[in-house]
Backbone of each chain as ProteinMPNN parsed JSONL, in Angstrom:
{"seq_chain_A": "MHASKTALRSVWKGPFFTPMPAAPADGSGVMTMSRASTILPSHVGRKFMVHNGKEYLPVLVTEQMVNRKLGEFAMTRKVYVFKADKKK", "coords_chain_A": {"N_chain_A": [[85.836, 103.308, 87.278], [86.511, 101.934, 90.033], [83.98, 102.183, 91.425], [82.138, 101.584, 89.443], [82.438, 98.94, 89.224], [81.668, 97.893, 91.695], [79.064, 98.637, 91.746], [77.65, 96.959, 90.196], [74.86, 95.338, 88.76], [72.538, 92.693, 88.401], [72.327, 91.561, 85.054], [70.006, 90.676, 83.855], [67.991, 91.998, 85.126], [68.033, 94.546, 84.173], [68.524, 98.151, 83.937], [67.77, 100.122, 86.868], [64.958, 102.18, 87.01], [62.601, 104.846, 87.415], [59.55, 105.401, 85.805], [59.286, 108.4, 84.042], [57.172, 111.257, 83.889], [55.973, 113.104, 80.992], [57.727, 116.076, 79.925], [56.799, 119.146, 81.484], [54.79, 121.709, 79.929], [55.543, 124.348, 80.338], [58.274, 124.484, 80.43], [59.639, 124.05, 82.8], [61.35, 121.71, 84.957], [60.783, 118.141, 85.463], [59.492, 117.315, 88.551], [61.078, 115.277, 90.861], [61.622, 112.668, 93.231], [63.048, 110.513, 92.978], [65.972, 109.605, 93.342], [67.602, 107.459, 92.895], [67.107, 106.612, 90.429], [68.036, 105.525, 87.191], [69.658, 107.425, 84.647], [68.345, 107.593, 81.516], [69.054, 107.013, 77.984], [67.045, 108.301, 76.574], [66.512, 110.496, 78.053], [68.233, 112.544, 77.525], [69.004, 115.951, 77.247], [66.781, 116.737, 78.616], [65.193, 118.291, 81.47], [65.37, 117.917, 84.935], [63.935, 118.227, 88.168], [65.519, 117.498, 90.928], [65.142, 116.019, 94.061], [66.877, 116.854, 97.034], [66.594, 116.131, 99.596], [65.836, 118.344, 100.896], [65.21, 120.45, 99.156], [64.264, 120.988, 95.671], [66.56, 120.47, 93.138], [67.765, 121.783, 90.071], [68.554, 119.697, 87.307], [70.223, 119.375, 84.407], [70.187, 117.184, 81.787], [72.877, 115.751, 80.149], [74.613, 114.12, 77.408], [76.726, 112.612, 78.436], [75.905, 111.921, 80.935], [74.343, 109.736, 80.91], [73.394, 106.53, 82.089], [74.253, 107.035, 84.64], [73.119, 107.883, 87.99], [70.27, 109.869, 88.925], [70.514, 111.121, 91.396], [73.211, 111.571, 91.713], [73.759, 114.017, 90.805], [72.542, 115.926, 92.263], [73.414, 117.555, 94.939], [73.563, 116.568, 98.355], [74.675, 117.655, 100.51], [75.805, 120.588, 102.172], [78.419, 122.675, 101.285], [80.897, 123.501, 103.569], [81.897, 126.7, 104.323], [84.432, 128.753, 105.487], [83.903, 131.586, 107.583], [84.665, 134.793, 106.436], [87.354, 136.719, 107.725], [86.766, 139.665, 109.646], [88.392, 141.891, 110.375], [91.445, 142.964, 108.912]], "CA_chain_A": [[86.78, 102.274, 87.674], [86.162, 101.16, 91.206], [82.565, 102.188, 91.762], [81.343, 100.938, 88.404], [82.512, 97.506, 89.452], [80.898, 97.528, 92.867], [77.66, 98.969, 91.551], [77.094, 96.081, 89.176], [73.551, 94.798, 89.045], [72.276, 91.586, 87.473], [71.989, 92.08, 83.729], [68.64, 90.334, 83.453], [67.054, 92.95, 85.715], [68.076, 95.814, 83.463], [68.779, 99.269, 84.848], [66.637, 100.571, 87.675], [64.502, 103.543, 86.749], [61.185, 105.112, 87.589], [59.033, 106.056, 84.609], [59.124, 109.838, 84.248], [56.141, 111.856, 83.052], [56.464, 113.996, 79.946], [58.133, 117.378, 80.448], [55.714, 120.116, 81.487], [54.824, 122.6, 78.77], [56.133, 125.66, 80.64], [59.736, 124.439, 80.387], [60.237, 123.676, 84.07], [61.69, 120.305, 84.961], [59.913, 117.201, 86.16], [59.854, 117.165, 89.962], [61.214, 113.875, 91.201], [62.366, 112.31, 94.437], [63.678, 109.232, 92.676], [67.391, 109.877, 93.112], [68.288, 106.231, 92.504], [66.682, 106.27, 89.081], [69.077, 105.655, 86.184], [69.397, 108.358, 83.552], [68.224, 106.817, 80.283], [69.429, 107.777, 76.785], [65.933, 109.131, 76.116], [66.408, 111.684, 78.912], [69.234, 113.549, 77.157], [68.418, 117.247, 76.879], [65.648, 117.075, 79.475], [65.517, 118.911, 82.748], [64.686, 117.32, 86.079], [64.135, 118.857, 89.461], [65.804, 116.339, 91.771], [65.079, 116.322, 95.483], [68.114, 116.536, 97.757], [66.22, 115.956, 100.982], [65.329, 119.611, 101.395], [64.577, 121.187, 98.058], [64.458, 120.376, 94.361], [67.637, 121.131, 92.414], [67.677, 121.529, 88.63], [69.584, 118.877, 86.684], [70.085, 119.315, 82.952], [70.828, 115.927, 81.405], [73.675, 115.724, 78.926], [74.84, 112.778, 76.884], [77.681, 111.861, 79.258], [75.299, 111.553, 82.21], [73.568, 108.513, 80.727], [73.82, 105.374, 82.902], [74.469, 107.406, 86.025], [71.857, 108.075, 88.689], [69.865, 111.277, 89.052], [70.978, 111.66, 92.667], [74.62, 111.942, 91.681], [73.902, 115.381, 90.312], [71.896, 116.842, 93.194], [74.187, 117.385, 96.165], [72.752, 116.544, 99.571], [75.388, 118.333, 101.59], [76.203, 121.956, 101.924], [79.864, 122.824, 101.484], [81.165, 124.428, 104.65], [82.855, 127.75, 103.975], [84.813, 129.548, 106.646], [83.52, 132.991, 107.506], [85.814, 135.666, 106.189], [87.723, 137.542, 108.873], [86.334, 141.047, 109.419], [89.552, 142.784, 110.354], [92.533, 142.384, 108.115]], "C_chain_A": [[86.216, 101.458, 88.831], [84.649, 101.053, 91.388], [81.734, 101.47, 90.713], [81.369, 99.43, 88.594], [81.628, 97.101, 90.634], [79.406, 97.739, 92.65], [77.006, 98.06, 90.523], [75.792, 95.439, 89.653], [73.304, 93.699, 88.023], [71.755, 92.106, 86.144], [70.521, 91.835, 83.404], [67.623, 91.294, 84.049], [66.971, 94.238, 84.907], [68.335, 96.94, 84.444], [67.533, 99.632, 85.643], [66.233, 101.977, 87.246], [63.017, 103.644, 87.068], [60.698, 105.807, 86.33], [58.762, 107.531, 84.896], [58.009, 110.36, 83.354], [56.755, 112.775, 82.007], [56.781, 115.367, 80.554], [56.954, 118.351, 80.411], [55.904, 121.176, 80.387], [55.549, 123.915, 79.071], [57.654, 125.633, 80.735], [60.393, 124.121, 81.7], [60.456, 122.17, 84.086], [60.653, 119.454, 85.661], [60.39, 117.081, 87.601], [59.979, 115.684, 90.281], [61.994, 113.703, 92.501], [63.158, 111.035, 94.193], [65.142, 109.442, 92.307], [68.133, 108.654, 92.589], [67.966, 105.839, 91.069], [67.812, 106.523, 88.083], [68.679, 106.679, 85.129], [69.444, 107.576, 82.241], [68.654, 107.663, 79.084], [68.312, 108.694, 76.303], [65.789, 110.404, 76.937], [67.343, 112.813, 78.486], [68.545, 114.827, 76.685], [67.258, 117.651, 77.755], [66.115, 117.679, 80.787], [64.711, 118.227, 83.841], [64.918, 118.187, 87.295], [64.295, 117.714, 90.465], [65.849, 116.755, 93.233], [66.4, 115.976, 96.161], [67.849, 116.316, 99.235], [65.611, 117.207, 101.559], [64.576, 120.364, 100.305], [64.856, 120.472, 96.74], [65.515, 121.161, 93.585], [67.526, 120.799, 90.926], [68.841, 120.693, 88.124], [69.297, 118.82, 85.191], [70.857, 118.103, 82.457], [71.608, 116.104, 80.106], [73.995, 114.279, 78.569], [75.751, 111.936, 77.794], [77.077, 111.372, 80.561], [74.522, 110.244, 82.121], [74.228, 107.378, 81.5], [74.222, 105.745, 84.32], [73.116, 107.634, 86.676], [71.553, 109.56, 88.83], [70.459, 111.905, 90.311], [72.427, 112.093, 92.676], [74.8, 113.41, 91.327], [73.171, 116.394, 91.184], [72.538, 116.631, 94.554], [73.288, 117.456, 97.39], [73.419, 117.311, 100.695], [75.794, 119.726, 101.156], [77.707, 122.041, 102.184], [80.099, 123.863, 102.564], [82.224, 125.425, 104.214], [83.165, 128.538, 105.229], [84.367, 130.988, 106.453], [84.768, 133.846, 107.322], [86.077, 136.528, 107.417], [87.356, 138.993, 108.597], [87.527, 141.998, 109.355], [90.692, 142.13, 109.589], [93.899, 142.807, 108.597]], "O_chain_A": [[85.546, 100.443, 88.639], [84.108, 99.952, 91.493], [80.741, 100.82, 91.041], [80.446, 98.726, 88.184], [80.927, 96.09, 90.577], [78.582, 97.091, 93.295], [75.919, 98.362, 90.031], [75.663, 95.053, 90.815], [73.807, 93.767, 86.901], [70.874, 92.963, 86.094], [69.867, 92.661, 82.767], [66.507, 91.403, 83.54], [65.96, 94.939, 84.95], [68.364, 96.715, 85.654], [66.405, 99.478, 85.176], [67.081, 102.862, 87.133], [62.279, 102.661, 86.999], [61.364, 106.714, 85.832], [58.092, 107.869, 85.872], [57.903, 109.959, 82.195], [57.914, 113.176, 82.122], [56.19, 115.768, 81.557], [56.2, 118.384, 79.439], [57.025, 121.484, 79.981], [56.108, 124.532, 78.164], [58.268, 126.642, 81.082], [61.61, 123.935, 81.736], [59.826, 121.437, 83.324], [59.768, 119.958, 86.353], [61.558, 116.781, 87.848], [59.063, 114.913, 89.992], [62.893, 114.481, 92.821], [63.849, 110.538, 95.083], [65.509, 109.456, 91.132], [69.162, 108.781, 91.925], [68.491, 104.851, 90.555], [68.46, 107.569, 88.107], [67.508, 106.786, 84.764], [70.463, 106.973, 81.904], [68.624, 108.892, 79.153], [68.574, 109.734, 75.698], [65.03, 111.299, 76.564], [67.261, 113.918, 79.021], [67.64, 114.8, 75.851], [66.783, 118.783, 77.664], [67.286, 117.583, 81.155], [63.513, 117.989, 83.687], [65.971, 118.809, 87.437], [63.322, 117.044, 90.809], [66.514, 117.726, 93.594], [66.979, 114.923, 95.893], [68.781, 116.315, 100.04], [64.944, 117.158, 102.592], [63.462, 120.846, 100.508], [65.587, 119.483, 96.697], [65.382, 122.37, 93.396], [67.226, 119.661, 90.563], [69.991, 120.953, 88.475], [68.272, 118.291, 84.759], [72.062, 118.005, 82.685], [71.064, 116.549, 79.095], [73.694, 113.349, 79.317], [75.58, 110.723, 77.912], [77.651, 110.512, 81.229], [74.092, 109.704, 83.14], [75.453, 107.276, 81.559], [74.505, 104.861, 85.128], [72.084, 107.587, 86.007], [72.456, 110.396, 88.853], [70.859, 113.07, 90.303], [72.843, 112.879, 93.527], [75.875, 113.977, 91.527], [73.176, 117.588, 90.884], [72.247, 115.653, 95.242], [72.378, 118.281, 97.465], [72.795, 117.586, 101.721], [76.077, 120.006, 99.991], [78.199, 121.532, 103.191], [79.57, 124.972, 102.494], [83.314, 125.043, 103.787], [82.256, 128.946, 105.953], [84.429, 131.543, 105.356], [85.789, 133.636, 107.977], [85.147, 137.007, 108.066], [87.582, 139.509, 107.502], [87.662, 142.795, 108.426], [90.872, 140.913, 109.618], [94.909, 142.399, 108.024]]}, "seq_chain_B": "MFFLGVNLPDNKVVSIALTSIFGVGRTTGSRICNQLLIHPQCRLKDLPEDKVTQLSTLLNGMTIETELRKQIADNISKMVQIGCYRGLRHKAGLPVHGQRTRTNGQTAKKLNKSRLSIGE", "coords_chain_B": {"N_chain_B": [[117.946, 97.247, 83.088], [116.2, 98.614, 80.337], [112.806, 99.323, 79.686], [110.441, 100.685, 77.703], [111.123, 103.211, 78.636], [111.292, 102.835, 81.362], [113.285, 102.011, 84.09], [114.206, 98.856, 84.901], [114.949, 96.844, 87.718], [117.835, 94.889, 87.563], [118.682, 92.787, 89.159], [116.578, 91.456, 90.248], [113.93, 88.98, 90.54], [112.148, 88.132, 87.576], [109.298, 88.487, 87.492], [108.868, 90.123, 89.676], [110.51, 92.273, 89.116], [109.169, 93.392, 87.013], [107.144, 94.747, 88.254], [107.938, 97.311, 88.722], [106.966, 98.797, 86.73], [104.407, 101.109, 86.064], [101.184, 100.071, 86.438], [101.588, 97.412, 86.237], [101.281, 94.839, 88.399], [101.876, 92.432, 91.015], [100.31, 90.213, 90.287], [99.819, 90.551, 87.489], [102.476, 90.588, 86.708], [103.435, 87.965, 87.33], [101.727, 86.582, 85.719], [102.462, 87.339, 83.161], [105.007, 86.203, 83.095], [104.33, 83.467, 83.222], [102.989, 83.226, 80.826], [104.969, 83.723, 78.923], [106.588, 81.609, 79.394], [108.68, 81.907, 81.272], [110.972, 81.059, 83.753], [109.933, 80.941, 87.166], [111.869, 81.635, 89.041], [113.769, 82.952, 87.662], [116.148, 85.504, 87.157], [116.196, 88.944, 86.095], [118.524, 89.706, 84.774], [119.464, 87.324, 83.805], [117.868, 86.682, 81.762], [117.175, 85.293, 78.58], [117.887, 86.558, 75.233], [115.791, 86.286, 73.273], [113.539, 86.027, 74.841], [113.477, 88.51, 75.988], [112.847, 90.176, 73.831], [110.305, 89.162, 73.246], [109.037, 89.856, 75.584], [109.121, 92.651, 75.476], [107.539, 93.169, 73.236], [105.103, 92.253, 74.163], [104.651, 93.983, 76.314], [104.436, 96.343, 74.958], [101.913, 96.2, 73.856], [100.218, 96.655, 75.953], [98.128, 98.592, 78.207], [99.854, 100.715, 79.877], [101.936, 102.655, 82.135], [102.407, 105.957, 80.915], [100.202, 105.976, 79.21], [98.252, 104.647, 80.699], [98.118, 106.33, 82.923], [97.099, 108.562, 81.7], [94.641, 107.608, 80.899], [93.376, 107.207, 83.378], [93.347, 109.845, 84.355], [91.708, 110.966, 82.424], [89.261, 109.634, 82.848], [88.627, 110.626, 85.363], [88.513, 113.393, 84.9], [86.366, 113.477, 83.238], [84.29, 112.867, 84.961], [84.438, 115.061, 86.616], [83.78, 117.04, 84.852], [81.057, 116.568, 84.11], [79.989, 117.039, 86.499], [79.201, 115.263, 88.563], [78.716, 113.56, 91.729], [81.031, 112.097, 92.496], [82.939, 113.304, 90.893], [83.009, 115.903, 91.947], [83.986, 115.391, 94.482], [86.536, 114.498, 93.889], [87.552, 116.849, 92.838], [87.447, 118.507, 95.037], [89.327, 117.343, 96.566], [88.749, 115.384, 98.441], [87.797, 112.292, 100.152], [86.428, 109.786, 97.986], [84.843, 107.522, 98.082], [82.929, 107.563, 100.113], [84.135, 107.601, 102.645], [84.951, 108.585, 106.073], [85.435, 112.026, 107.054], [85.948, 113.505, 109.199], [88.094, 112.729, 110.81], [91.183, 111.41, 109.559], [91.347, 110.496, 106.014], [93.522, 111.524, 104.795], [95.053, 110.495, 102.767], [93.491, 110.853, 100.493], [93.398, 113.618, 100.442], [95.989, 114.118, 99.83], [96.336, 112.906, 97.334], [94.098, 113.096, 95.538], [93.614, 115.574, 94.163], [95.846, 115.801, 92.584], [95.439, 113.818, 90.818], [93.783, 114.79, 88.934], [95.031, 115.749, 86.688], [97.522, 114.658, 84.288], [100.609, 113.185, 85.356], [102.762, 112.78, 88.17]], "CA_chain_B": [[117.399, 97.057, 81.736], [115.177, 99.622, 80.058], [111.619, 98.957, 78.916], [109.495, 101.79, 77.565], [111.531, 104.352, 79.447], [111.334, 102.529, 82.779], [114.459, 101.228, 84.442], [113.846, 97.705, 85.722], [116.105, 96.343, 88.471], [118.371, 93.679, 86.929], [118.99, 91.696, 90.093], [115.379, 90.876, 90.832], [113.175, 87.977, 89.79], [111.485, 88.855, 86.482], [107.92, 88.899, 87.798], [108.938, 91.22, 90.638], [111.115, 93.422, 88.439], [108.15, 94.001, 86.148], [106.212, 95.585, 89.003], [108.336, 98.731, 88.741], [106.195, 99.484, 85.697], [103.091, 101.552, 86.519], [100.154, 99.308, 85.746], [101.885, 95.988, 86.365], [101.442, 94.43, 89.784], [102.383, 91.07, 91.199], [99.498, 89.268, 89.516], [100.135, 90.707, 86.067], [103.872, 90.211, 86.518], [103.604, 86.517, 87.261], [100.957, 86.088, 84.576], [103.316, 87.549, 81.989], [106.056, 85.186, 83.134], [103.735, 82.187, 82.85], [102.615, 83.279, 79.41], [106.174, 83.655, 78.102], [107.364, 80.445, 79.861], [109.888, 82.315, 82.001], [111.015, 80.362, 85.025], [109.568, 81.867, 88.248], [113.042, 82.068, 89.808], [114.737, 83.57, 86.753], [116.414, 86.937, 87.377], [116.062, 89.707, 84.854], [119.812, 89.75, 84.062], [119.705, 86.025, 83.182], [116.824, 86.444, 80.76], [117.74, 85.206, 77.23], [117.534, 87.634, 74.302], [114.502, 86.107, 72.6], [112.49, 86.302, 75.825], [113.444, 89.96, 76.18], [112.071, 90.751, 72.723], [108.911, 88.763, 73.457], [108.541, 90.65, 76.708], [108.894, 94.045, 75.087], [106.373, 93.253, 72.353], [103.917, 92.073, 75.003], [104.449, 95.205, 77.098], [104.011, 97.407, 74.046], [100.478, 96.098, 73.582], [99.417, 96.84, 77.165], [97.908, 99.965, 78.678], [100.672, 100.921, 81.076], [102.685, 103.911, 82.234], [101.76, 107.222, 80.55], [98.899, 105.692, 78.619], [97.337, 104.319, 81.794], [97.94, 107.55, 83.713], [96.222, 109.435, 80.923], [93.302, 107.021, 80.953], [92.821, 107.489, 84.698], [93.059, 111.275, 84.421], [90.557, 111.205, 81.545], [88.048, 109.16, 83.522], [88.309, 111.53, 86.463], [88.111, 114.706, 84.397], [85.016, 113.315, 82.688], [83.357, 112.96, 86.09], [84.461, 116.454, 87.081], [83.128, 117.872, 83.847], [79.606, 116.453, 84.17], [79.562, 117.551, 87.799], [78.572, 114.286, 89.427], [79.219, 113.592, 93.1], [82.403, 111.616, 92.546], [83.773, 114.331, 90.282], [83.163, 117.019, 92.88], [84.852, 114.947, 95.57], [87.892, 114.522, 93.354], [87.94, 118.24, 92.675], [87.622, 119.088, 96.362], [90.414, 116.655, 97.249], [88.201, 114.643, 99.575], [87.567, 110.884, 99.814], [85.384, 109.629, 96.968], [83.993, 106.355, 98.29], [82.102, 107.642, 101.305], [84.852, 107.485, 103.909], [84.744, 109.708, 106.971], [86.385, 113.115, 106.833], [86.209, 114.2, 110.46], [89.514, 112.448, 110.928], [91.707, 110.636, 108.432], [91.138, 111.078, 104.699], [94.724, 112.269, 104.401], [95.51, 109.98, 101.477], [92.71, 111.51, 99.451], [93.818, 115.015, 100.372], [97.294, 114.145, 99.209], [96.396, 112.377, 95.971], [92.978, 113.266, 94.617], [93.721, 116.725, 93.27], [96.907, 115.581, 91.604], [94.972, 112.852, 89.818], [92.968, 115.476, 87.935], [95.802, 115.895, 85.46], [98.569, 113.656, 84.174], [101.787, 113.499, 86.147], [102.837, 111.979, 89.407]], "C_chain_B": [[116.245, 98.032, 81.505], [114.026, 99.055, 79.245], [110.717, 100.171, 78.87], [109.85, 102.947, 78.498], [111.53, 104.1, 80.939], [112.566, 101.672, 83.049], [114.046, 100.093, 85.365], [115.088, 97.19, 86.439], [116.56, 94.984, 87.944], [118.462, 92.498, 87.874], [117.754, 90.989, 90.619], [114.779, 89.806, 89.931], [112.28, 88.711, 88.789], [110.102, 89.366, 86.871], [107.901, 90.076, 88.767], [109.495, 92.481, 89.962], [110.093, 94.16, 87.591], [107.231, 94.937, 86.915], [106.71, 97.016, 89.152], [107.66, 99.519, 87.637], [104.846, 99.866, 86.288], [102.019, 100.804, 85.727], [100.43, 97.823, 85.73], [102.127, 95.694, 87.841], [101.987, 93.024, 89.854], [101.626, 90.077, 90.323], [99.841, 89.338, 88.04], [101.553, 90.264, 85.785], [104.039, 88.714, 86.386], [102.821, 85.932, 86.096], [101.765, 86.218, 83.287], [104.398, 86.475, 81.93], [105.535, 83.809, 82.738], [103.477, 82.127, 81.353], [103.845, 83.097, 78.52], [107.074, 82.494, 78.496], [108.71, 80.873, 80.443], [109.856, 81.627, 83.359], [110.758, 81.339, 86.171], [110.761, 82.368, 89.055], [114.063, 82.805, 88.963], [114.899, 85.057, 87.06], [116.406, 87.655, 86.033], [117.367, 89.716, 84.061], [120.104, 88.442, 83.341], [118.742, 85.739, 82.041], [117.437, 86.392, 79.356], [117.152, 86.27, 76.295], [116.121, 87.5, 73.724], [113.344, 86.38, 73.559], [112.342, 87.808, 76.033], [112.627, 90.622, 75.075], [110.597, 90.423, 72.868], [108.258, 89.632, 74.528], [108.217, 92.071, 76.261], [107.716, 94.176, 74.125], [105.087, 93.13, 73.158], [103.596, 93.36, 75.758], [103.986, 96.356, 76.216], [102.517, 97.4, 73.801], [99.602, 96.403, 74.781], [99.212, 98.313, 77.488], [98.667, 100.142, 79.975], [101.302, 102.295, 81.027], [101.865, 105.138, 81.801], [100.353, 107.01, 80.021], [97.851, 105.451, 79.703], [97.062, 105.548, 82.651], [96.972, 108.494, 83.023], [94.786, 108.946, 80.992], [92.617, 107.345, 82.285], [92.429, 108.954, 84.805], [91.842, 111.622, 83.576], [89.257, 110.819, 82.23], [87.629, 110.127, 84.616], [87.822, 112.87, 85.923], [86.733, 114.654, 83.755], [83.985, 113.488, 83.803], [83.296, 114.381, 86.621], [83.628, 117.323, 86.141], [81.606, 117.785, 83.921], [79.076, 116.837, 85.544], [78.83, 116.544, 88.649], [79.281, 114.263, 90.775], [80.684, 113.193, 93.167], [83.37, 112.637, 91.96], [84.049, 115.475, 91.242], [84.089, 116.64, 94.035], [86.309, 114.934, 95.123], [88.411, 115.95, 93.308], [88.25, 118.861, 94.034], [88.774, 118.434, 97.12], [89.952, 115.912, 98.479], [87.971, 113.192, 99.168], [86.333, 110.71, 98.926], [84.383, 108.545, 97.336], [83.263, 106.38, 99.617], [82.814, 107.453, 102.612], [84.58, 108.706, 104.784], [85.793, 110.789, 106.684], [86.658, 113.899, 108.107], [87.657, 113.996, 110.883], [89.909, 111.67, 109.686], [91.401, 111.307, 107.089], [92.359, 111.809, 104.19], [95.25, 111.793, 103.045], [94.799, 110.685, 100.34], [93.151, 112.958, 99.291], [95.137, 115.149, 99.629], [97.2, 113.867, 97.713], [95.319, 112.883, 95.02], [93.135, 114.429, 93.651], [94.771, 116.498, 92.195], [96.462, 114.61, 90.519], [94.134, 113.515, 88.734], [93.711, 115.62, 86.621], [96.907, 114.85, 85.446], [99.802, 114.123, 84.927], [101.706, 112.763, 87.445], [101.739, 112.33, 90.379]], "O_chain_B": [[115.416, 98.242, 82.39], [114.241, 98.385, 78.234], [110.271, 100.641, 79.917], [108.967, 103.581, 79.077], [111.742, 105.028, 81.72], [112.847, 100.723, 82.317], [113.589, 100.333, 86.483], [116.16, 97.107, 85.841], [115.772, 94.04, 87.884], [118.337, 91.347, 87.455], [117.872, 90.016, 91.364], [115.071, 89.731, 88.738], [111.725, 89.766, 89.095], [109.766, 90.523, 86.62], [107.019, 90.931, 88.689], [109.023, 93.593, 90.198], [110.135, 95.384, 87.462], [106.607, 95.819, 86.325], [105.977, 97.864, 89.662], [107.754, 100.746, 87.591], [104.203, 99.046, 86.943], [101.959, 100.896, 84.501], [99.599, 97.046, 85.26], [103.054, 96.226, 88.452], [102.496, 92.491, 88.868], [102.228, 89.206, 89.695], [100.121, 88.319, 87.409], [101.823, 89.641, 84.758], [104.693, 88.232, 85.461], [103.205, 84.901, 85.544], [101.752, 85.329, 82.437], [104.675, 85.91, 80.873], [106.201, 83.071, 82.012], [103.717, 81.109, 80.704], [103.787, 82.412, 77.498], [108.197, 82.388, 78.003], [109.746, 80.278, 80.145], [108.827, 81.618, 84.034], [111.297, 82.446, 86.167], [110.675, 83.419, 89.689], [115.099, 83.237, 89.467], [113.914, 85.781, 87.205], [116.586, 87.044, 84.98], [117.345, 89.732, 82.831], [120.883, 88.416, 82.387], [118.796, 84.674, 81.426], [118.14, 87.322, 78.961], [116.07, 86.804, 76.537], [115.357, 88.464, 73.688], [112.302, 86.894, 73.155], [111.238, 88.317, 76.227], [111.818, 91.513, 75.337], [109.737, 91.275, 72.648], [107.116, 90.073, 74.403], [107.178, 92.625, 76.617], [106.976, 95.159, 74.175], [104.102, 93.812, 72.878], [102.441, 93.779, 75.838], [103.243, 97.232, 76.657], [101.912, 98.447, 73.568], [98.377, 96.415, 74.663], [100.008, 99.167, 77.099], [98.187, 99.768, 81.045], [101.219, 103.004, 80.024], [100.746, 105.33, 82.278], [99.432, 107.762, 80.34], [96.734, 105.965, 79.645], [95.926, 105.789, 83.06], [96.141, 109.139, 83.662], [93.845, 109.729, 81.122], [91.441, 107.706, 82.321], [91.341, 109.285, 85.276], [91.037, 112.47, 83.959], [88.279, 111.566, 82.203], [86.445, 110.419, 84.786], [86.84, 113.423, 86.418], [86.015, 115.653, 83.725], [82.961, 114.15, 83.632], [82.235, 114.854, 87.029], [82.884, 118.206, 86.567], [80.926, 118.805, 83.809], [77.866, 116.949, 85.741], [77.921, 116.916, 89.392], [80.333, 114.881, 90.937], [81.487, 113.865, 93.813], [84.479, 112.815, 92.463], [85.176, 115.959, 91.342], [84.875, 117.461, 94.508], [87.204, 115.31, 95.88], [89.549, 116.229, 93.685], [89.193, 119.641, 94.17], [89.16, 118.905, 98.19], [90.687, 115.82, 99.462], [87.95, 112.881, 97.977], [85.327, 111.399, 99.097], [83.213, 108.621, 96.959], [83.0, 105.325, 100.194], [82.166, 107.167, 103.619], [84.057, 109.719, 104.321], [86.871, 110.518, 106.156], [87.47, 114.824, 108.124], [88.355, 114.937, 111.259], [89.063, 111.318, 108.865], [91.218, 112.523, 107.022], [92.266, 112.619, 103.267], [95.816, 112.57, 102.277], [95.418, 111.068, 99.348], [93.267, 113.47, 98.177], [95.384, 116.119, 98.913], [97.888, 114.501, 96.913], [95.582, 113.08, 93.834], [92.831, 114.301, 92.465], [94.621, 116.935, 91.054], [97.036, 114.579, 89.43], [93.807, 112.884, 87.729], [93.096, 115.615, 85.555], [97.196, 114.229, 86.469], [100.009, 115.322, 85.111], [100.672, 112.182, 87.775], [101.664, 111.748, 91.461]]}, "name": "protein", "num_of_chains": 2, "seq": "MHASKTALRSVWKGPFFTPMPAAPADGSGVMTMSRASTILPSHVGRKFMVHNGKEYLPVLVTEQMVNRKLGEFAMTRKVYVFKADKKKMFFLGVNLPDNKVVSIALTSIFGVGRTTGSRICNQLLIHPQCRLKDLPEDKVTQLSTLLNGMTIETELRKQIADNISKMVQIGCYRGLRHKAGLPVHGQRTRTNGQTAKKLNKSRLSIGE"}
């Protein structure tokens, strides 16, 4: 809704993406730091290791993820969890 | 007057009365009135019969009320399901568009989780 409208980019430019190398033979994902890269229809079923600023997180691409960015699926922030109370 | 299960206030100007429908704001309300040639000062109780039928057929073709609520919930649950950032923020009940959370963000806390499913 809202974000898809604000994130509009000129049509003549096409989607932004970095060309990804072929998947490595051992089944591990392609290491990438290109979080802003658009997920293309040809990426469906592939695995990427997306950098979150600290480490590479695995992202398995499904059909619904097409047209979104790789970075949307690799969280950059750690969720703060309160420490459990020792005595009850 | 009842339209699609919504009670519209009879004493108000038509374009304003229409805004009690979820999915119709001031702009859409006045646009509908212009389209159906309803006078901008006309109250809903003074609306002639033929205009009322025209109005209801027009409203039937629009995505409003339950249909719209369902559409919104669907869009959000899709984002939650694929696990993208916006989906997780909705799920956590936190602001989605990058607002601060140290203070404020109370609207999101109040609304975001309830938007995951249909209903108020």
